Structures are given as C-alpha cells and as structure tokens.
N, C-alpha and C positions, 0 to 999 in steps of 0.2 A: 504493500500500500504506500510506503514512503517513496518508492520509485515512481509510482503513478502521480503522487503529489508533486514530485520534482518535475515530471514531464508537464504537468498542468501549469506550473509556474513558468517553465520555459516557453510553452505555447502562448501563455499570457504575454510574455515579453515580446514575442514575435507579433502577436495580434495588435499590440499597442503602437506599432510602427505601421503606417498605412501601406507602404510599399511591401514590407515583409509580410504583412497580413494578407494582402492581395496575392502575393506569391504562394503563401501557405494554402490559400483557398484554391488557387489554380492548380497546384501540384498535389491535390488530394489530401491535404491536412485536416479537412473538416471531419472526415470519418473517425480518425483516432480521437480528435477533440470531442466529438459528440459521444463516443463510447466512454471516454473518461468522465464526461459530464454526469453520467449516471453512476458514478462511483459511490461506494458506501461511506466514503470519507467526506465530511461536510466541507472542509477546506478545499479539497480537490474539486468538488462540485462548484464551489464559489469561484475559484479561479477560472474554471471552464466557462461558467456563465458570464463572467466578466470579459473573457476573451471573445465570446460570441457577441456580447454587447458592443465591444470595440469594432469587431468585424462588420456588424450590422449597420454601423454608422456610414458605411461606404456603399453606395448603390451598386457599384461594380461587383460586389460580393453577393448580392441578393439572390440572383438566379441560382447560383450553386447552393446557397444556404437553403433555398426552397426545395431544390431537387434532392439534396443529400440528407434530409430528415431533421433539420434544425428545428422546424416548427413543432414537430412531434415531441422532440426532446424537451423543448421549452414548455410545452403543454404538460408533460409529465412532471417536470421539476416544479412547475407552478402549483402542483397539488401538495407539495411538501409544506411543512409548517414554518419553514425558515422565511422570515419577513424580508430579509435582505435579498434572498434568492428570488422571492416573488417579485420584488421591484426590478431586479435585473431581467427576469423573464418578461415582465411587462415592457421593459425598455426595448428588448430585442424584437418582440412582436410589434411594438409601436413603430420602430425603425423600418421593419419590413412592410408595414402598412402605409408607409409614406408614398408608395408608388401604386397608382391605380392598376397597373398591369398585374400586380400580385393579389389584388382584392378577391377575385373569384377563387383562386387557389386557397387563400387563407380562409375564406368563408367556408369552402367545401371541407376543409380540415377541422372546422369547429372552433376557429380562433375567437369568433365573436362571443361564444359561450364562455370560453376560458377568460377572456377579458372582463366579462361581466362578473365572473366569480372572483377574479383578481381584484376587481374594483372595491371589494369589501375590505381589502388591506389598505390601511392609510398610506403605507409606503409605496404601493403600486397605483393608487387611485389617480394621481395626476397623469401618469403615462397612459393608463387605460382610457381616460377621458379623451386624450389626444387621438389615440388609435380609433376609438369608436367614432369620433368626429371625422377622421379620415374616411371611414367606411360610409358614413352618412352623406359626405360631400360627393360621393360617386353616384351619379344618377342611375347607372346600371345596377347598382346594388339596392336601390330603393324598391320596395314592393309596390306594385300598382294597385 
C-alpha cells in the first residue's frame, strides 16, 4: 500500500504541470491513476482525486477522461463519507460539465443524480451548483 501511495503522489506531481498532465493522459496514464483512485488507503484516494481535478481543468484532457472511466470512478468515490473527497469529485464532474459536447454522455452516466446527492455536502455544494447550471444552460438537455 505504501508503494501505491508513493505512485499516487508522483502522479499528482505530474498532473499539476499542464504539459506533463496532458502527456500523462495521452500516453495512457489515466488507467493506472483511476485504478489507484479506488485504493483502500484514504490518502492515496485523495491524491488521485486531486490529480484528476488538476487534469480536468484542461479541456484537452476531457475526451480521454470521459472514455477511460473517470466519471464512473468519481461517481463511486462521491459515495464515500470523506467530505474533502466529495468536493474534489464534484470539482472534476463540474470541470467536465463545462463543455456542452460532454453533457449527453455525462447525463447518460447518471452524473446529474450524483451531483444532486453531492449537493447535500457543504463542501461540494458550490461546485454542484455550477455543474447543474451548466446542464440547464444547454437547450438540448432541457425536457420539452
């Protein structure tokens, strides 16, 4: 478990640099990061969620994040009791919701329900409000 924690810290360091983070995503680094994110160690999960939060700030990473299972991992981590982790999951989902092209995929994966559940957490509430606003601003997502 300590090796996994060190790997998570290393991936976090890479993700904090925009160019290195993009390279990590392009070269298949999301898979190991997402696997580590579901570790039994809380610190490892937190570093991985923070890495994903950094990566999600750059639109160039979004397609790969959507395809490689980031949304599903964030949704599972959001169910844990850790308030800080909930806020990071909300931030990742919010960042991914900033682009209309992703809305249908996110909606189909159940992100709206996850955001509603996360909005009960004071730490995640502001991010959830932004993400839900992003969805409602998309005319295609509105129910007729």
